C-alpha positions, 0 to 999 in steps of 0.5 A: 461453517462456510456459507457458499452464498457468503463465498460467492456473493459480494458484501460491502460490509465484508470485503474479502481480505487476506487475513480472513479464514475465507480467503485461506479456504479460497486460496487453498482450493484455487492452489489445489486446482493450480497444481493440475494446470500450472504446466499449461501456461495459457490455461494457467494464466486464464485460470489466475485471471479468472480468480483475480477478477473474482477476488476483486469482485469480492473486494469491491463489487461491480467496480471490477467493471471499472478495472476492465474498462481501464485495462481495455483502454490502456491495452488499446492505447498502448498499441496505438502509441507503439505503432504511431510515428509522429511525436505529436500523435504519440503525445496525444495518445499518451495524454488521452491515457493520462486523462482517462486514468487520472480522470477516473481516479480524480472523480472517485477520489477527489470529487468531494474534496474539490467541491468542498474546497470550492464551496469554502472558497467561494461560499457556494453550495455545490454537491458532488454527483455520481454521474455513473449512478445517474447513468445507471438509474436512467438506463437500467432503472436502478435506484443508486444514490447519485450523491454517493461516490464510493472509492473503488478498492485499489484504484490508486494502485492499478491506475499507477500500474496501467499508467506506467505501461502507457508511459513506458511504451511512449518512452520506448522502454517496452513493447505492447503486450500482444494479448489482452488476456495477458495484459489483463492478468498483469493489471489484475493479478490478485496478490498485489491488486488492491494494495501493491506492491505496484508492479511494472509491466517490464518486470511482470509481463516476461514472467507470464510466458515462463514455465512454473518453477518453485524450489523447495527453498522457494516454497519455504520462503514463500510460506515464511513470508505469509506467516510473518505477514499474518503475525505483523498484521493480525497480532501486532498491528491490529492489537495495538490499533484496537486496544490503544492507538485508535482510542488515543487518536480519537480523543487525545484530550482524555490522555496524558502527554506521555500516552499521546507520545506512545500513541504516535510511536504505536501508530508508527509501528502499527502502520509498518506492520500493517502495510509491510505485513500485506506486502509480505503476504502478497509476495509470498502468495505470488511466489507460491504461484511462480511469480516474483513481486518486488520487495516493498519494505527494507527496514525503513526505521533503520534509515539514517536520513529521510532520503534513505527512508524513501528508499526503504519505505513503500519502495514500489511507490517511491520508485514510481514517483521518482521515475514517472513524476520527479524525472518528468518534472525535470529531476535534478537536471534543471539546477539546484532550486528547480531540484528542490522544487521538484522534490517538494512537488513530488512528495506533495502530490504523493501525499495527495495520492494517499487521500483527498484531505488537507492532512495528507497534503501537509504530510506530503509537504513535510516530507518534501521539505525534509528531503530538500533540507537533507539534500542541502545538509548532506552537501555540508555535513555528514554526521553518520561517520561513526556508530554514535553519528549513525545512531543519532541519524537514525533517531532524528530520521525516525522521529521526523517520520513519526511526527509526520505520521501524526498528520497521516493518522489523525482525523484532521490537523486540529487533532494533531495540534491538540496532541502536540500541545498535550505532549509538550504541556501535560506530559505527566511524568509521575504517571508514566509507571502506572500507565505502563503497567496498565497498558503492559500488553500493548507496550509489549507488542509495540516493543516486540514490533520494534525489536524484530524490525531492528534485528540485523538482516543476518538474523532474520535471514537465518530464521527464514533459511531454517524454516525453508530448509526444514522438513515438510512436516515441520513446515506444516506443523509450524504454519498450522500452529502459527495460524491457530495462535494468530486467530486465537489472538486476533481481535473480535472483528477483522480489521481491514488493511490500512492501505485498502482505503487508498 
């Protein structure tokens, strides 16, 4: 039974997630109401804006006020940048937008990291202070812990979204939104609000004024994406995580080198199924509401190079970093050495975007070096000219990416070193068969994940087309059957999406 208080109120221990029954209940109710008002564009947008803000409140509590603040600031600055003629004033306004957005992101995400780094370098004992808590306690008599800084859910994503809006206006690629409610809708649209895909104003704002349209095939494809996303997340990713990957990464010294290596492979497919599963659900939900979100994953482990990988993995982030960071640094217009430096810095900062820890910086630096090396290599060699060369290229790229994932997942760099040492010095060849038999369910799900991922796009599209063209009764029966099986197979506790922490 649903408790209405649980539905309406925010709980830090139980934030609203796509893979919860309560979300399916809420979305079904919202979608039912949507069918009555979807033809009235203004009412439709306000309706979805209200639910989007409620959704973010359920995810992060009163931090939704921070979302409103960022929205108001960039809406006003966007207008001012557009109307201002002198270049230096436009640059000043854009700088204000950068300072406000990156300042908030930096405060909530990097305060502890910066203070700890200063303390370690200078042997000081500074403490990070939550100035918002200080203000609230002094103004409203609250009793918040002033030394506790909680990262608002999705702040990294909507910060990049609002920044791109200001930058695109400054570059005269778009004109400012004429209505603050439409702009707020663009920023807060709930399917992609907390974990992407990162949407550009130029792509989304024109859709706000378009009449609702969803064909029979489009409805089928949307539901199919939601189903596939739930399977990836709840069945494959969560099962692998709880029953194997988490255990090994928490105490790698207790496992053989073979099991450590399998954990690396396991996390590689886990994070793909987790994040691409979220993206599939987000794209599917948006499509049901009549909106198109950009594709975010395109068979990344089929990549034949690291450059190709970043064209397929988290596409909305990699394209954002390319257009707003790499190009701003000079791109490939400043000579060869500068190009390599720009690649490295872009990925280094991309790593830091993921988290305030040395391991993320190392992860980003490794990808930056890898991209630079590939750029040099591709000028002299091309091993992917036949099927054998392509397979070798895919294997090399995948294993480099999997190696980098170790830094992404492990608690710290010491854990990575311990895992690598175990893999190379205590592989335990004789124990492979017993370990495989003992963990046959986990390895079966891992294999399933990789096999489905590596299937030719033609086969996947045929399956999607079959479901899209099926009778509505068949669609419903398949959906209900899959959801029932998913929640029978799900873990005892709802597992949050990995990218919620970013």
